[in-house]
N, C-alpha and C positions, 0 to 999 in steps of 0.2 A: 092608485098613487095621484098626488096632484098634478105631476108632470104631463101625465097622459090627457087630463081634462084641459090643460091649458095647451097642450099640442093640437088637441082636437079642435079647439076653439081656433086656434091659429089657422088651421085648414080651412075652415068654414069661413071664416074672416076673407082670407085669401082667395077662396074660390068666389065669393060673392061679390069681391071688388073687380077682381081679375074679369068677370063676366060683365060687369057694368061698365067698365073701363078698358075693355080689351086693347083698344087703341093706343093707350098709355102705358101697356104691360111692357116691361123690356127688363131681360135677364142679363146678366153679366157674370163669367166664372174666373175664377183664379185660384192659384195654389201656391203652395211652399212646402219646401223639404228639409231636412237637416240630415245628413248622411254623416255619421259619425264612428271613427274606430277608437277605442280606448282601453287602456290597461292599468290593472291595479297591482299592487306589488305585495298584496297581504291576501294569501289564498283562506284566510280563518274567518274573513270578516267581508261581507257582500255589500256592494254598493248599490243603491238606485236613485237616479236623480230627483224622485219625489216618492211620497208613500203609495201613491197608486201602481208604480209599476214594480217589475221583478227585479230582485236583487240579483247581482252576479259578480263574479272574481275573474281577476286574470285579464285576458282578452276578451271584448265583446264589441260587435258591430251593431247590437241591439238596443241597447239600455238607454242610449242619448240618441238614437234615429227616429225621425218623425216625417210623416207624409201626410199633409192637409190638403183639403178643398174646401172652397168657399163659393155659396152664390149669393149673389145681391140681386134681389128682386124688386124694381120699381114697380108698384101695384097701380097707382094712380095718384093724383096731386095730392101731397102731403103723406103718402101713405108708402111705405117701403118693408122689405122683409129680408132675414139674413139666414142663411142655414150654414154651418161650418161643421165638416167632420174630420177629426184628426187620428190618424193611425200611430200609435206608439205601442211601446210593449207593456201594456197594462197587465197587471197579474190576474184580472177579472176579464175576461174577454166575452162581451156580449154588445150587441150595436149600440144599445143606450149608453154604455159607458164611453163610447168614441164620439159620441154628439157634444160638441162642445157650446154650440150657439145653435137656437132654433127660434127665432123671435119676429115679432110683427111689430112696427113701428108708426106711431102716429104723429107726424108734426103740426100742431095747430097754428103755431107761429113760428119765426125763426129763432125766437128765445127758448122755446118749450118742446119738449120730446118725452112721449110716453111709449115705453115697451112692455110687452108681455110675452112669456113664453121662458126658453133657456137663455139665460143671461150670464155674462162675465160680472163677477163680484165687484169689481171697481176699488178694491181695498189696496191696490200696490200700484207702483210707477208701470209695472209690466202687464197689468190685468188686461188691457186691449190687445196684447200680442205675445203671452208667455209662451208660446208655440212656434212663433215666427223668428228663428235664430238671425235669419238674414237681418232684423231689426235692432238687435242689440249687441255689444262686442262680445261676449264671452261664449264659449262653447255651449254652455248651460247656464241657466240664471243661478245665482249663489245658492250654494247647498243650504247652508244654515239658514237661509231666510226664505226661499220660495219652495223647500220641501213642505213646509207647515201649509204653504197655500193650496196645494195641490187637493187636498180634502173638500176644500169649498171653493174651488177656484170657480164653479159656475153653480147656479142655483137655478129652480123653476119657479117664477113669479112675475113681479112687474116693478118696475121703476120709473119715477118721474125726474125729467133733467131740466133744469133752468142753466143757459149760458148768455152772457153778454159781457160786452167790454166795460172795463172798469180802470179809470185813469188810462195809463197807457199800455195795461195788459188786458188778458181776459180771463174770466172768472166762469167756472162750471161747476153747479152744486147738483148733487144726487141724493135721491131718497129711494130705498128698494126695500122691499119685503118678498119673503118666498121660503122655499126650503130646499133643502139638498140631502140626496144619499151617498155617501162615500162606500164606494166597493172596493174591498181590498182582499187580501190572502193572508191568513196567517197560519204557518205550518200547514199549508196546503188545504186550508179549511177556509170556506168563505166567511168574511167579516163585513157584515153591512152596518153602517150607522148612520140613522137619521139625523139631521140637524133640522129642528123645526123652528117657526117663527123666526126665520134669521131676517134680523133687521140690520140696515147699514146706511150710514151717512157719509158721503165723500166731500169734498172740497178740492178743487183744482185751480192754482190760477199761474198763467202764464206770463212772463214779463221780459222781453228781449230774450238773452240766452238762458234765463232762470225758468225752471217748471217746479212748482211746489205743489204737494198732496197731501192733504190730511185726512183720515178716515177713521170711523168707529162702526164698531160690530157687536152684536150680541145674538147668541142663539141658545135655544133650549135644546138639550140632548133627548132625542126620542128613542125609538124602539131601536134594537140591534139585533143581529143575527150573528151567531158565534157559538157552536156547540160547545166547545171547550171551557167557554166563559159560564156558560149555563150549568155545564157540570161543577165548576170551581164554585161558583156562588152556593150551589145545592151544598157542597161540602161545609161552607163556612157559617150556613145557616145551621148546619145539623149539630154544629158544636155546643156541646153544654156551656151555658154562660159562667157556671162556677168553675169550670176547668180553662176557659180561653174568654174572659169577658171581652176582649177586643175583636174577636171575631164577626160580630154581627155589624159593628162599625166599620170593619174593613170590607164587608159583604155590600155596606151601601156605598162605600166610595168607589167599588168597583164597577157597581151597576150605573146604568145611566139615569135612572129614574131621580127626578128633581135636581138635576145639575145642569149648568149652564157654562158657555163659555164666551167671555168678553174678550175684546180685542182693539187695540187702538194703535195706529201707525202714522208716521210722518216720512215723506221722502222728499229728495232734493236733487235736482239735475241742473248743470252748468255745462253748456254746449256752445263754445265760442271759439272763434279761429281755430287754433290746433288743438286746443283742449276740450275733454270731455270728462267730467266729473259727475258721479252718481252716488248717493247715499240713502238708505231707508234705515230705521229702526221701528221694531214693533215690540209691543208689550200685550201679552196674553194672560188671562185670569180664569182659573178652573181649579175646581176640586175634584175633580174626576180623575183619578191615578192612573187611567190609561192615557190621559193628555194632560201632562201637569202644566204648570203655568211656567212661561219660557220669556226672557227677554232675548232677542235677536236683532242683528244688526250687520251692514256690510259697508263698506267705501271702496269705490273703483276709480281709479285714474288712467285715462288714456290720453296719448299724445299723438297726433296725425303727423306722418313723415310722407309726402307725395301719397300715394294710393293706399299706405298702409297705417293700422293704428296699434301702436304698441302698448299694453295696458299692464296693469298690476290692480290686484283686490285683497283686501281683508276682509274675513267674515266670520262671524261670532255667534253661538248660540249657547246659552246656559239657564238652566233650571232655577227658577226665581225663590223658591221655598225649600228648606230643607226636607230632604227625604225622608218620607214617613218611617217612623220607626216600629216594626213588628215585634211586640213582646211574644217570650215563649207561654206556653201553655203550662199551667201549674197543676200538677196531678196530686189527690190524696193520697197519702199512703196505702200501700197495698193495691194501687191500680193495675189491672192485668196488662202485661205488655201488648197482648191483641188490642187493647184499646189506646193505649199511650204510643205506641209506634207509628199506628196511621197519622195521629195528631200531630206529633212531632214531623213525621215527612210533609203534612200540609202547611206546618207553621214554615217549613223551609222553602216549601212552593211558593207561598204568600211572600217571603222576603225576597226572592228572585223576581216574583211578577211585580212587586212595587219599584224594583230597581231598573228593571228592562226599560221601560220608556223614558226614562229620564236622559235628558239631553246636556250634554256639556263638552263643547268642541270648539274649534277655530282652526281656520285655514288661511293660507296664503296663496296666490297663484301669479303667475306670469304669463302674458301671451301675446299674440299678435294677430290681428284680424286684417286680411289682404283684400281690397275691394277689386277683385279680378274683372269684373263687367258690371254693368247696372243691375244686373239679375242675378250675379253669383258673386259670394264671399267665401274666402278659405281662410281658416283659423287652426292655429296651433297653441296649446295651453297645457302647462304643467301645474298640478296642484300637489301641495301638501297639508294634509289634515293631521291635527293633533286632537286625539280623543283622550278625554279624560277617562281615569276610572270611575265606574258608574256614570257613564256619560255616551254611550253608543246608541241612544235611541234611534236616530237617522239610519242606524247600519243592520245588518242581519249577522248576527254572531253565529259561527257554525256549533260553537260548544258554548251553552248559554250560562255555564260557569265561567267563562271568562268576563262577565259583566263588570267583575272588580277589578279587572286587568285595564291598563290604558294601550292605546295602540297610535303608531305614527305611520301612516299611510301616503305614498306617493301615487299619484295618478297622472298619465300623460294621454293627451287627446288630440285627433286630428279631425277637422270637420269641414265639410263642405255646405254651404247654406246658400238656399236658393228662393227665388220666386218666379212665378209663370202664371 
């Protein structure tokens, strides 16, 4: 794997530099945690804050709780390194899945920086601290927006950054390339998907109370691991074309081969006096049926009163294209039932599989963040989610047949976020 080679290079470079400049070596440790108790009022649909985590219903103390640690290592003049490990309720539990950052950085001048290793994607306003609940208003980043970010929130590769003052503000430009593997679970089966040739560009400009970020990304879909998908594609490929001509085309759309995902995003923050306003909008384009094209956005408004910030947010995510219509097989007269019945069942399963990933929902929340101390913030938040029929792609349905049913879900969360 690419990440193993990059991590090995980082270790060798770090060792060589630290041996040569032992007197300059400095290591600083820090940590962060978010402890959350939450409750959802619909036992038939499971909630997870992102695609990587376990879905849960009712009361939960794990789905939004996070513990993280970071080491910042100054290696020598112009050289440093960062290692960050974040423990949360990932569905797939292995060490590599909890390493968020592991990179070496070289600064040839004050305007340029080059990093190599495991890096944050830099596509979002929260890209540098999505797990540090202390740093933002909400109990969790907006569900309709940041659920998608989790699958490629970090990658293994390199980036080059240029930063400089511009007029009265500060501009930062970044180009990046690498690859990533999302490790999820589907019906208790491992689901791994490779994102190859992941290329991103981002531009961030800060001026007084304003921060703006624009980003573009494109990735090729690589290999995957999912036994049930292999079996499903095999069944579609075996269907006689004269009975169901669409079967082969559907197989190609469910397979990863030859597909890409393109993404564009714009974010804006205003933080001045008592007001804190933040909004982002993202547009994805994909013809892979497992990850359809989506338009997602949110706007959040907060107002400070002494040591508390009262806030409300509206978020939305919606499929950008019409749902693929699955035609029925056409059987010649006299086709035996033992042939027609399995193909009819396969067609029904295909229709359900097309609908399952579709996202069409919006939500509104009310909350308060109380700055208890310099290192501890307490939060309370109430969410109402409105999920449209054929729109529960961010949730886990206990009965897959409910995909055609809408849901209205309320969620209450109490949170303590800290840094140390």
